[in-house]
N, C-alpha and C positions, 0 to 999 in steps of 0.2 A: 165406806168408801165402796164407790161403784168399782168394780172389776172391769169394766166396758167402757171403751172411748168411744168418741163420737164418730161421725166418717167425715170422710175426706171429698170435699165435693169445690174442684176450682180445674183451673186450665194449668197446664205444666209449665214448670218456668223454662228458660232458653237451655240450661244446662239438659233437662228434663227431657226436653225435647229432643236432642240430640242424641242422649242416649235410647229412646225409646225406636227414632229414625236408626240406628246402629242396629239396631237390634234387628231390627226387620230386614234389614241386610243378610245377616249374619247373629246368631247366640252372644249377647253381651251380657253374662250372668256372673254374677259373684255367689262362690261357695263357701260354705263352713261346715268343720267337723270337728267334734269330738268324742271321747269314748270315757262312757260310765261302768266302771266296774262295782259290782253288786246286782243284785235281785231286782227287777223294777217291773214292770207287768206291761204286759202290749196294751193293756186298757188304762193303764195310769200314762203312758206316754200320748196315747193318741186324746185323752180328755185333757193333758196339759199342752198338746201343742191347740187344741181348741182355744185353751184358756189364752196363752200367747197372742192368737190372730185376735182375741175379745180385747186387749190391751192395747193393740198398737194402729190405728187408723190406715196407715199403708199395707197392714197386711189382709184391708178387706175392702180393695178397689180394684177397679180396672179401669181401663183406657179406653175413650171414644174420640173418634174424629168427625168432623162435617164431611161431606161427599166429596171433598177435594183432597181430603187424607191431611187439612190444615187444624189448626186449633185443636189440638189435643188436651182430650181433660180427666181428672180424674173422676170417677161413677163409683156410687156405693157397688160392692158385691158381695154383702153381707150376709146373703143366705150360702156362698159357696163355702167349705171348709176347706184349709190347706191341703191337698192332696198327700197322703202318707203311703207310702210301699213300705210294708215292715216284712221282711226276709231273717229266714234262721239259714247260718250258715253251717256247715258241718266237718270241713277240713282244715286243722290247725292251720293251714296256709291260707284259707279264703279268711277265717277269723282274724286273722295277721293281717295280712293286704287286701281283704275285699274291698274296702273303702278306698284305695288308690285305682280299683280298676274301676267300681261305681265312678268316681271322680271323673279319671278319664275318658270312659267308653261313652258316659251317658249325661252327664250333668254341665259338665263345661259348653257340650253342645247341643244339650238339651231344650228343647222350644218350649217357652211358658207363655201361654195365648192373653195378650193383654189385653185381647177385645173381652174375653170372658170372666179372666180373673180368677182368685187372686192372682198375685205377683209373685207367687213363691210356691215350693215345692218339696217335700222331704223324704227323705229314706232312714229307715233305724234297718243296723245289719245286729244282728242277733246272736251269740255263739256261747263255745266253752272256752276259755281261757285256761292257763296253769294257773291261774289263784282262783278262778270261779268262773262266773255270769261275766261277759262285757257286752256291752251296748253302743254302738258307733252309732251317733245324731250325727245325720246332715240334711243341712239344709241349702236349698239353691234361690235365690230371689233376682229378680233383674235389676241389673246396675242403675236402674231409675231411680229405686228406690232404698238403694244400700251400697254400704263401701263396706271394706275389709273391717271395721268398728263396730259395725250395725252385725255381722255376722258372730263376730264371739261376743255381743252382747247377750243377741236373740238364743243362743246356744246356751249361756249362764241360764235365760231367763226361763229357757224351757223345761232346764233338769233342776231348774228350782223348786218350778210347779209339778213338774214328776215325785218329788218328794214332799209336796205340801207346803212348801217355805212360800211365804206370800212376795207377789211381785205387782208392783203398782202400774194401773193403766195412764198410759200418756195422752196428751191432749194435740188436738191438732194443731199443727206448726204452719205458719205461713210457709210459701217458698224462700229458700238460703237465700237468692238474692234481694228478698227485701230488705232482710237482716242485715244487710252490708255495712260497717263504719258509712257516715254519712260521707267522709270524701272517696270514697268508692260507689257511691250511687250517683243517677242523675247525672247531670254533664260533666259535674268534675268527673265522676268514674269513666264517662266516657273519655275524656280528656287522658287521664293515667291509661287508658287500655290503649290507646292509640300510642303513647309513648314505649310502653311496653314494647308493642307488637315492632316499633319502627327500632328500639334499640337489639330485640331478636334477627329483624330482616338485616339490621345492619352486621348482627355477629355473622350470620349465615353467609353471608358476603362475600366478608372480610377472613372468614375462618374455615368457610366450605367444607362442614363436620361431615365423616362418612354416617354413614348409617349402617344397619342388621343388612348386607347384600343378600339377595334372594337368590337362592338355588333353582327355583323355577319360577316361573310366575303362576298365580292361583287368580283367578277368576274372584269378588268378592261375594258372588253370592256361594260359591264352593269353597269359601273359607271354612278351615277344621282346626280347630285347638284342641292341643295335646299337653300333658300334664307331666310333672316330673315331679318327684319329691326326694328332698335332702332335707338335712339336718345337721345341728350343733348338738351336741350334747352338751349336762350341764358344765363339768369342769371348763369344757371349751368357753364355753359361753361367759363362766366368768373369768378364766382368763383373758378374753377379747375384750369383756368390757372393763379391766383392769388395765391391760394396755391401753386402751382410748384413750382414757383419762390420763394414763401417763405422757401420751402422746399428742395431747390437745385433740383428738378429732372424734366424730361420733363414730358409732358402728353404724350407721348408715354410708357414712364417708368411706369407710373401710369397703363393706360389702359393695356399695357402687364402685369404688376405685377396681377391686378386685372382677366386677362386671366388666368394665371396660378393659382393662388386662386383657381378659379370656378372649375375648371378643376380638380387640386388636391383634392379636397373636397369632389366633386362628385363623385369621382372615391374611395374612401377613401382611398387614398393614407397615406402611414405611415409618419410620421414627420421623414425630413431630405430627403426623397425622391428627387431626381431632376430630373427636367423637362427642354428641350430644344424649347424655341420657337424661332420661323424664326423671320425676320424683313427686307422684301422688303426695300433695300435703292436704292434713287434715285441719281446716279451719274453723272448725266448731267453737274452740274459744273465743275467735275474733270476732264472733257474731255479736250484734246489739239487741234482744240479750243473748249470751252463749247459750248453746245449745248444748245439753246435755248426752254424754255417751248413749246412754239407755231410751235414747230418740230415735226412731228408724228413719233412715234417710240416705242420701248421697252429698255426702260433704267434705268433698276433695277434691283439688285442682292441682293439674300435674304439671311441675315447675323446670324447664330444661336445665343443666349446666354441661357447659360445654368444658372437655377435661380433655387436653394433650395426651396422646401417647408416647410415653419416652421409658423402654426399658432401664435408663442407667438412672431414671429419678426414683428414690425409697420409694414404696406403696405408702408409706403413713403420709409421705409431701403430697401425693396427689390426695389421700382421702383428706387431709388438712384443707385444701385446696377446695374440694367438694363441699366440705362441711362448712366452709366459711361462705361461699359461694350461695348455697342453700339459703344460711341462717341470712344475708345481708338480700334477697330477692323477698325473703318474709316479711322481713322488716319494712320493704317497700310497700306491700300489700299484692305483690303480683300476684297472689291466689287468687285475690280478688278482682285484680284487671283481665286474666287469661280466661274467666270465667265470662265477664262481659265482652269480651273478644268475641268469643263464640255467642253471644246474645246478636251482636254486631251482625257477625258474617255467617254463623250456621244457617243451614237449608231451614226451608218451613214443614216440610214434607217430605216425604220418601223421594217422589215423581222428581223433587227438583235438586235433592242429593249427590248427583252422580257426580258433579264438578270439585262440590267441597272435597267429596270423599276420593277422587283421583288426586287432588292436592293434595291431601294429608297423604295418601300413599307414595305420591312420586315428590312430592317438594317439604311437605310436611318435618318441622325440625326434630321432631322425637316418633322411631319407632321400636326403641325398645327404651324400659322403665324398670326399675326398683320401687316396690309400694312397701312401706318399711313403717306400722303402726309402733310397733316399740314395743315395750314391756306392758303387755296387756294382764290387767286384775280380772283373775278368774279362778277361785278359790280350789285347792287339791282335793278338798272334800265337801260334796254336797247333800247334807244331810247325812246319811250312812252310807250315801257311796262316795267312791274316790274318783275323782276326774283327772285326765291327763290327753296330751296330745291337740289341746284348742289352738287351731289354724284356719285359714283362710286361702282362695284361690279365686285367680281372676280368668275367666276367658277372654278372648280379644279381638272377635267381632272384625272390623276391619279398622281398629284403631291402634294396632301394635304386629311385630314381629316376635318381639323375644321377652317375655315379662317376667319379673319374678315379684313373689310377694313374701312378706317376713312379718313373722310375731314372735317374741319371747313370750311365754307361757309354758307352767309346770314346768322350769329349769329346765327349757328345754328353747332352741331359736329352731323354728322351721322355717326353710327357705324353699317356697315353692316355686318351678317354674313353670310357665305354660309357653307354646310357640306355637305360631302358625303352619301348619303342616304342608310339605311341600315348597312351604317360601322359606324352612329351613328344615335339611332333610333331619329323620327321628337321630341318626347318628351323627351328625354334626348337635343338635341339641342334646344329646347325654353327653356331647364330650365337653361343648362350652360348661353345664351345670355340675361335672365333676370338678375341673377346670376351676369355676368360680371358688366352691370350697376346698379345693388343696391350696389354691394361693391364701385362703384367711386362715390355714391351719396351720401354713408353715409362718407366715406371719405372727402367729402368736407363739409358735413356737420359736423362732430367731429373738421375740423379743421377752421370752424369758418366763 
């Protein structure tokens, strides 16, 4: 069986084009990290990364456009390996938390040049922990070709290759939009997208939802993402899951309800004020044919949920409302309509993007989100190595002010927050992240 996939050569889809444009304004990366416990050599990790790149077509591309900046295309970059920065950490503090500093200070704002490719970069942080060698494997990819599921999958495969386990080469796939269900393609798809846009506009006019208020304006080209890591340990996660089942809510609904409550209380919002929180939804399973989690690509669409701020309403009730709303939106196929809407309204090149970006920044329905990919398959052991802490983080570019990314792996729920520095002050971001976690833990304790 070949371990090298074919090369991608095609024009970017409308959604990919929008992510490519946003990244040119300010970095739009998705970052993943996992810790491996046990001995693994520098050479084995480099060879495994090369093998990973060989198996995935979108890890071997660059992007080129015509002289006007239009019609961007994936072109081959097969001769350029994914850059790997391997560092050895000495102090126990660096070994424990060095990955957070690297993500915060370097990777969520790190420029990956799409003109030269590849659209990925990697860091390994090696050191000695209480139980021996540890290695933090960190990957950063442009959102053009990746989402949270992509990052977790690639980390797993990188680790598997490093211990000599087999990993199948993936084939070249068409753009996601070409795989939409029939009712969301062509004229019918445009009608459904228009209906969704009209519903959203009506909701905005009727409820006038609040957004994350800016502490100060920051020009688009100066936007910088900051990163905060929070988590729930195994016992808390299991209590949360059990409580959700008992109360008829999803974990996502609870976390989203906590984020809205924390934001509204911090802002001093009036009772009855409305907020719109976005939920990036994975639509791989709804494509025709379905796309596997092992395929690299960006397969998420952000759906808004309007939430009323009422401190007299139990948080469980808000969580149930959010869970039901998101379920109904997915059943209507709004994830596909959202992408079709971007195809119709999105800019064609960077030079024409400012009105679109300004509209999103000033009047768009969403500037804070919760991206939750749920329980993510990642073995606790990979060959002779133990794995822990697999998670992902999203930078913001110009598409948000305060965002959380969540996944449950290795008996822990990782709850990572990113925010646009300046638009949200550092102390405010810390306060919001802490309050979100406190609300969930208090809810679980109250639920018994």
